[in-house]
One Martini backbone bead per residue (centre of mass of N, CA, C, O) as a GRO file, in nm:
protein
  284
    1MET     BB    1   0.090   0.036   0.024
    2ALA     BB    2   0.069   0.361  -0.031
    3THR     BB    3   0.226   0.651   0.079
    4MET     BB    4   0.202   0.988   0.195
    5LYS     BB    5   0.418   1.285   0.167
    6LYS     BB    6   0.475   1.599   0.307
    7LEU     BB    7   0.664   1.880   0.245
    8SER     BB    8   0.776   2.129   0.385
    9MET     BB    9   0.906   2.435   0.323
   10ALA     BB   10   1.147   2.407   0.509
   11THR     BB   11   1.251   2.139   0.413
   12ALA     BB   12   1.270   2.193   0.114
   13ALA     BB   13   1.457   2.444   0.121
   14GLY     BB   14   1.703   2.257   0.246
   15ALA     BB   15   1.683   1.997   0.007
   16ALA     BB   16   1.630   2.107  -0.276
   17PHE     BB   17   1.731   1.978  -0.604
   18ILE     BB   18   1.783   2.151  -0.919
   19ALA     BB   19   1.879   2.034  -1.247
   20LEU     BB   20   2.047   2.202  -1.505
   21VAL     BB   21   2.136   2.058  -1.813
   22THR     BB   22   2.314   1.977  -2.076
   23SER     BB   23   2.321   1.865  -2.362
   24GLY     BB   24   2.346   1.502  -2.351
   25MET     BB   25   2.211   1.494  -2.059
   26SER     BB   26   2.032   1.287  -1.893
   27GLN     BB   27   1.776   1.226  -1.699
   28ALA     BB   28   1.710   1.074  -1.434
   29GLU     BB   29   1.570   0.813  -1.296
   30ALA     BB   30   1.406   0.662  -1.069
   31VAL     BB   31   1.486   0.527  -0.754
   32THR     BB   32   1.545   0.262  -0.519
   33ILE     BB   33   1.572   0.282  -0.158
   34ARG     BB   34   1.765   0.120   0.097
   35SER     BB   35   1.807   0.052   0.452
   36TRP     BB   36   1.861   0.044   0.747
   37ASP     BB   37   1.740   0.029   1.043
   38SER     BB   38   1.741   0.178   1.352
   39ALA     BB   39   1.881  -0.075   1.494
   40ASN     BB   40   2.140  -0.056   1.270
   41GLN     BB   41   2.132   0.274   1.258
   42ARG     BB   42   2.240   0.562   1.400
   43GLY     BB   43   2.067   0.764   1.197
   44GLY     BB   44   1.855   0.586   1.093
   45ASP     BB   45   1.593   0.537   0.906
   46LEU     BB   46   1.540   0.662   0.602
   47PHE     BB   47   1.231   0.642   0.592
   48ASN     BB   48   1.233   0.774   0.912
   49ALA     BB   49   1.385   1.036   0.927
   50GLY     BB   50   1.528   1.241   1.129
   51SER     BB   51   1.634   1.585   1.260
   52ASP     BB   52   1.861   1.530   1.389
   53THR     BB   53   2.197   1.569   1.362
   54LEU     BB   54   2.237   1.229   1.350
   55GLN     BB   55   2.064   1.237   1.080
   56TYR     BB   56   1.862   1.202   0.751
   57SER     BB   57   1.637   1.420   0.646
   58ALA     BB   58   1.776   1.575   0.429
   59PHE     BB   59   1.845   1.335   0.243
   60GLU     BB   60   1.556   1.237   0.215
   61SER     BB   61   1.441   1.493   0.090
   62ALA     BB   62   1.604   1.491  -0.170
   63LEU     BB   63   1.518   1.216  -0.282
   64LEU     BB   64   1.221   1.273  -0.296
   65GLY     BB   65   1.246   1.543  -0.475
   66LEU     BB   66   1.335   1.315  -0.723
   67SER     BB   67   1.118   1.076  -0.710
   68ASN     BB   68   1.198   0.878  -0.524
   69THR     BB   69   1.229   0.560  -0.352
   70ILE     BB   70   1.152   0.471  -0.010
   71VAL     BB   71   1.210   0.202   0.185
   72PRO     BB   72   1.203   0.011   0.439
   73GLY     BB   73   1.398  -0.093   0.664
   74VAL     BB   74   1.650  -0.337   0.776
   75SER     BB   75   1.800  -0.593   0.987
   76THR     BB   76   1.827  -0.773   0.733
   77LEU     BB   77   1.962  -0.968   0.461
   78THR     BB   78   1.791  -1.030   0.157
   79ASP     BB   79   1.700  -1.091  -0.158
   80ALA     BB   80   1.405  -0.977  -0.109
   81ASP     BB   81   1.495  -0.693  -0.006
   82LEU     BB   82   1.660  -0.622  -0.295
   83ALA     BB   83   1.420  -0.642  -0.466
   84GLY     BB   84   1.407  -0.354  -0.672
   85VAL     BB   85   1.675  -0.237  -0.584
   86ASP     BB   86   1.938   0.010  -0.639
   87VAL     BB   87   1.993   0.113  -0.338
   88PHE     BB   88   2.220   0.076  -0.063
   89PHE     BB   89   2.213   0.216   0.263
   90ALA     BB   90   2.513   0.205   0.480
   91GLY     BB   91   2.475   0.370   0.779
   92THR     BB   92   2.623   0.388   1.067
   93SER     BB   93   2.710   0.084   1.138
   94SER     BB   94   2.761  -0.240   1.340
   95HIS     BB   95   2.689  -0.446   1.133
   96ILE     BB   96   2.771  -0.774   1.074
   97LEU     BB   97   2.798  -0.976   0.831
   98THR     BB   98   2.679  -1.254   0.730
   99PRO     BB   99   2.730  -1.501   0.519
  100ALA     BB  100   2.453  -1.458   0.385
  101GLU     BB  101   2.466  -1.148   0.350
  102SER     BB  102   2.716  -1.152   0.174
  103THR     BB  103   2.586  -1.284  -0.068
  104VAL     BB  104   2.370  -1.081  -0.117
  105ILE     BB  105   2.552  -0.827  -0.171
  106ARG     BB  106   2.708  -0.957  -0.402
  107ASN     BB  107   2.461  -1.002  -0.586
  108PHE     BB  108   2.372  -0.706  -0.601
  109VAL     BB  109   2.634  -0.585  -0.730
  110MET     BB  110   2.664  -0.793  -0.956
  111GLY     BB  111   2.367  -0.689  -1.068
  112GLY     BB  112   2.414  -0.348  -1.044
  113GLY     BB  113   2.420  -0.246  -0.771
  114CYS     BB  114   2.421   0.008  -0.512
  115LEU     BB  115   2.664   0.125  -0.262
  116LEU     BB  116   2.631   0.305   0.038
  117LEU     BB  117   2.917   0.363   0.257
  118GLU     BB  118   2.931   0.423   0.610
  119SER     BB  119   3.193   0.562   0.828
  120ASN     BB  120   3.326   0.628   1.108
  121SER     BB  121   3.560   0.625   1.381
  122ASP     BB  122   3.434   0.375   1.461
  123SER     BB  123   3.524   0.054   1.490
  124SER     BB  124   3.246  -0.090   1.449
  125GLU     BB  125   3.194   0.061   1.169
  126GLN     BB  126   3.444  -0.040   1.022
  127ALA     BB  127   3.375  -0.329   1.043
  128SER     BB  128   3.110  -0.323   0.888
  129ALA     BB  129   3.230  -0.210   0.623
  130ASN     BB  130   3.433  -0.450   0.580
  131SER     BB  131   3.214  -0.667   0.542
  132PHE     BB  132   3.120  -0.570   0.271
  133LEU     BB  133   3.392  -0.551   0.114
  134ALA     BB  134   3.468  -0.851   0.154
  135ALA     BB  135   3.225  -0.968   0.002
  136LEU     BB  136   3.360  -0.813  -0.271
  137GLY     BB  137   3.679  -0.852  -0.266
  138LEU     BB  138   3.818  -0.576  -0.090
  139GLY     BB  139   3.857  -0.631   0.191
  140SER     BB  140   4.007  -0.390   0.447
  141PRO     BB  141   4.014  -0.054   0.404
  142TYR     BB  142   3.959  -0.001   0.686
  143ASP     BB  143   4.249   0.077   0.905
  144GLY     BB  144   4.192   0.264   1.190
  145GLY     BB  145   4.244   0.532   1.123
  146ILE     BB  146   4.266   0.869   1.275
  147GLY     BB  147   4.107   1.194   1.189
  148GLY     BB  148   4.091   1.534   1.124
  149VAL     BB  149   3.820   1.785   1.087
  150ASN     BB  150   3.608   2.042   1.201
  151SER     BB  151   3.456   2.125   0.883
  152SER     BB  152   3.296   2.269   0.609
  153THR     BB  153   3.615   2.263   0.452
  154GLY     BB  154   3.810   1.999   0.508
  155GLY     BB  155   3.755   1.878   0.231
  156THR     BB  156   3.871   1.713  -0.079
  157PHE     BB  157   3.831   1.695  -0.412
  158LEU     BB  158   3.955   1.541  -0.662
  159ASN     BB  159   4.107   1.534  -0.992
  160VAL     BB  160   3.852   1.312  -1.039
  161ALA     BB  161   3.670   1.108  -1.231
  162SER     BB  162   3.331   1.027  -1.134
  163THR     BB  163   3.012   0.944  -1.020
  164THR     BB  164   3.058   1.163  -0.786
  165THR     BB  165   3.227   1.417  -0.909
  166VAL     BB  166   3.044   1.358  -1.177
  167GLY     BB  167   2.716   1.515  -1.253
  168PRO     BB  168   2.391   1.634  -1.228
  169PHE     BB  169   2.520   1.806  -0.951
  170GLY     BB  170   2.820   1.830  -1.051
  171ASP     BB  171   3.155   1.957  -1.046
  172LEU     BB  172   3.372   1.863  -0.774
  173ARG     BB  173   3.641   1.917  -0.864
  174GLY     BB  174   3.831   2.084  -0.609
  175SER     BB  175   3.631   2.084  -0.386
  176ASP     BB  176   3.469   2.113  -0.101
  177PHE     BB  177   3.395   1.947   0.235
  178GLY     BB  178   3.242   1.827   0.496
  179THR     BB  179   3.387   1.750   0.831
  180SER     BB  180   3.519   1.503   1.062
  181LEU     BB  181   3.601   1.278   1.247
  182THR     BB  182   3.804   1.018   1.094
  183GLY     BB  183   3.873   0.771   0.893
  184THR     BB  184   4.041   0.535   0.689
  185ILE     BB  185   4.126   0.458   0.334
  186ASN     BB  186   4.215   0.201   0.132
  187PRO     BB  187   4.229   0.233  -0.230
  188THR     BB  188   4.266  -0.045  -0.305
  189GLY     BB  189   4.071  -0.113  -0.599
  190GLY     BB  190   4.021   0.194  -0.623
  191THR     BB  191   3.903   0.546  -0.613
  192LEU     BB  192   4.037   0.825  -0.518
  193ILE     BB  193   3.830   1.137  -0.427
  194GLY     BB  194   3.889   1.194  -0.107
  195THR     BB  195   4.013   1.439   0.135
  196VAL     BB  196   4.180   1.494   0.464
  197GLY     BB  197   4.439   1.590   0.382
  198GLU     BB  198   4.612   1.284   0.422
  199ILE     BB  199   4.325   1.159   0.426
  200ASN     BB  200   4.142   0.889   0.333
  201THR     BB  201   3.769   0.934   0.276
  202MET     BB  202   3.709   0.864  -0.046
  203VAL     BB  203   3.578   0.579  -0.228
  204GLU     BB  204   3.558   0.413  -0.550
  205PHE     BB  205   3.391   0.113  -0.649
  206LYS     BB  206   3.427  -0.145  -0.925
  207PRO     BB  207   3.384  -0.491  -0.897
  208PHE     BB  208   3.178  -0.504  -1.148
  209PRO     BB  209   3.084  -0.517  -1.494
  210SER     BB  210   2.767  -0.461  -1.447
  211GLY     BB  211   2.780  -0.164  -1.264
  212GLY     BB  212   2.854  -0.218  -0.999
  213LYS     BB  213   2.884  -0.008  -0.693
  214VAL     BB  214   3.102   0.184  -0.459
  215LEU     BB  215   3.058   0.413  -0.178
  216ALA     BB  216   3.325   0.502   0.039
  217VAL     BB  217   3.306   0.646   0.363
  218ALA     BB  218   3.485   0.809   0.660
  219ASP     BB  219   3.213   0.974   0.683
  220PRO     BB  220   2.893   1.109   0.771
  221TYR     BB  221   2.761   1.288   0.513
  222GLY     BB  222   2.438   1.240   0.577
  223PHE     BB  223   2.426   1.410   0.799
  224ASN     BB  224   2.272   1.696   0.892
  225ILE     BB  225   2.538   1.866   0.951
  226PHE     BB  226   2.602   1.839   0.615
  227GLN     BB  227   2.294   1.906   0.484
  228ARG     BB  228   2.188   2.145   0.667
  229PRO     BB  229   2.103   2.449   0.676
  230GLY     BB  230   2.283   2.605   0.965
  231ASP     BB  231   2.483   2.413   1.015
  232SER     BB  232   2.814   2.415   1.100
  233LEU     BB  233   2.895   2.173   0.858
  234PHE     BB  234   2.772   2.274   0.617
  235ASN     BB  235   2.771   2.126   0.272
  236ALA     BB  236   2.643   2.092  -0.039
  237ASN     BB  237   2.859   1.877  -0.156
  238ASN     BB  238   2.775   1.627   0.000
  239GLN     BB  239   2.498   1.592  -0.145
  240LYS     BB  240   2.596   1.597  -0.439
  241ALA     BB  241   2.771   1.341  -0.420
  242TYR     BB  242   2.543   1.145  -0.363
  243LEU     BB  243   2.356   1.214  -0.600
  244ASN     BB  244   2.545   1.147  -0.819
  245PHE     BB  245   2.574   0.839  -0.748
  246ILE     BB  246   2.273   0.763  -0.750
  247GLU     BB  247   2.185   0.883  -1.036
  248SER     BB  248   2.391   0.711  -1.212
  249LYS     BB  249   2.211   0.450  -1.231
  250THR     BB  250   2.046   0.612  -1.489
  251ALA     BB  251   2.233   0.860  -1.612
  252GLY     BB  252   2.520   0.820  -1.587
  253THR     BB  253   2.852   0.954  -1.695
  254PRO     BB  254   2.944   1.272  -1.702
  255VAL     BB  255   3.258   1.389  -1.859
  256PRO     BB  256   3.412   1.663  -1.861
  257GLU     BB  257   3.690   1.859  -1.925
  258SER     BB  258   3.539   2.072  -1.751
  259SER     BB  259   3.343   2.234  -1.523
  260SER     BB  260   3.214   2.441  -1.738
  261ALA     BB  261   3.073   2.206  -1.917
  262LEU     BB  262   2.824   2.102  -1.751
  263GLY     BB  263   2.659   2.367  -1.626
  264VAL     BB  264   2.367   2.430  -1.442
  265LEU     BB  265   2.284   2.508  -1.112
  266VAL     BB  266   1.975   2.480  -0.927
  267PHE     BB  267   1.846   2.603  -0.622
  268GLY     BB  268   1.539   2.488  -0.479
  269ALA     BB  269   1.216   2.498  -0.381
  270LEU     BB  270   0.956   2.332  -0.286
  271GLY     BB  271   0.643   2.357  -0.274
  272ALA     BB  272   0.397   2.380  -0.088
  273GLY     BB  273   0.230   2.071  -0.117
  274SER     BB  274   0.405   1.872  -0.209
  275VAL     BB  275   0.368   1.530  -0.335
  276LEU     BB  276   0.516   1.242  -0.194
  277LYS     BB  277   0.610   0.909  -0.255
  278ARG     BB  278   0.587   0.613  -0.062
  279LYS     BB  279   0.673   0.273  -0.041
  280GLN     BB  280   0.515   0.011   0.118
  281GLN     BB  281   0.620  -0.284   0.235
  282GLN     BB  282   0.482  -0.603   0.250
  283LYS     BB  283   0.485  -0.866   0.484
  284ALA     BB  284   0.390  -1.199   0.526
   0.00000   0.00000   0.00000
């Protein structure tokens, strides 16, 4: 049964991103996104995201504003849970995948699914993230190192084209992003696209030729403190990076020769009373 949700003007103004892109770049089709539930995810279930600092409501609002579908989070992973899902968001979780779940996530990414994987400086969250990457044959890239700075401009996107740094929401190469105390990622087997000083903090992996890919970040860029205007560490580039990665599932990967070739981004508010749909999946 489908449920209806209205975004308030205040929420929409803080989260709605409208992209006007140059000719030759197709608009992305809507995608379906699932996350862990609130029991497994420190920032809460993306489907019912809260508005506190360490939650995901701004990220949720941006996704819904693009007509994407968010389905209820899950406490365990099964093939059925990911059937019809385009993106699995594993944010700030300490859940270690079981052998059965490892097979599920491997099949998902092998089949073309996208995994957005967050870990903060917590050792339990790094272990959780590594359990995902190990399931994909990528070892344990989160190496336990900790550093970084609390700053709205503490991170830097490298001059590297990827589905995260170049996409419908902007060419982010050379731009800054918000960050806090973070772990480090060994980019072996992937493409390093973001750093905080000398710390490797954002890596994109493409482990399977089917198109399945992983964005691994060593700081929870989806948290409201990085996503919501007015918070101390807010930086719009954090959200644009995530949206580039997610929307690339259907939009492809435009890679201009320079940032000026990408086109114009317009950030606007959705009008009050805009109605957005979220599909509620019923379990037998």
